[in-house]
N, C-alpha and C positions, 0 to 999 in steps of 0.2 A: 827774232829769236832764231829763226832758221833761215836759210836761203833756198834750198834745193829739196832736202830731205826731212823727213820726222817720222815719228811712230804713229802718227792719228790716222785713223781709218775712215774718219767721216769729217763733216764740218764742225759739229760740236768738239770733238777732239782737237781738231786745228784751232778752232777758237780759244778753247781752254789753255793750249800752249802759248798763244800770242799775247803779248803785253796788251791790256785794254786800248791803249793810245794807238796801236797798229792794226787792231781789228778790222775796223772800216776800211782802211787803205787797202789791206790785203784783200778783203773781199771785193771792194769796187774793181779792183785790177782783174780779180777772177772773174766777176759778172760781166764785165765789160769785154771780155776777151773769150768768153766760153764759146760762144756762138755769135756769128756775125750775120749780115744780111745776105753775103756772098753763099753762104752754107745753105739759106733757105732758098736761094735761087738756083743753086745746083741741084736740090732735092726736086724742085719743080721741073727743071729741064731734064730730069730723069725720071719723070713720071709719078713721082711720090706726091700724094695729096693731102697726107695727113702726118702730123707730128704727136708725139706724147709728151707732155709737159709735166713731169712728177716735181712736186715741191712740198716742202714742209710746213707745217702749222706756224713756223716762226716767220714764214714771210709777211704773215698778216699780224702776227703778234709777237714780235720779237722780244724774248727777254735774255738777260745775260747767259751765257756769253754770246749769244746771236746779236747781230747789229741790223739796223734798219738800212734799208736802201734798194734791195732787189726788186720790188715791185715794179719800179720803171723799167728794168730791164725785161720783165716779162711783157709789159705793155709795149715795148719796142719789137719784141719777138712776134707778139699777136698782129702787130701793124705789118711788119714783114711777111708774114704767113698770108695775111689778106691781099696785100700789095701783089704776091706771087701765086695766088689762087692755092695756097696749100692749106 
């Protein structure tokens, strides 16, 4: 529905604007690029040993317009943190 700009201020708003067929694709792209292992490695090399990971209830109980799929990225993040002692 949109490529670079929209009026949504949060995930709920973005997903409501998207066609249901494109929600999962858009969110997979976001989740897979938001943070990378290199970011965790950078934190570790700069002495940071803690990260805060806020998430909404819909991570474990997604109901429309939310979509399933982000938990695997949280697991990746935890694995990266463990690997780099963060």
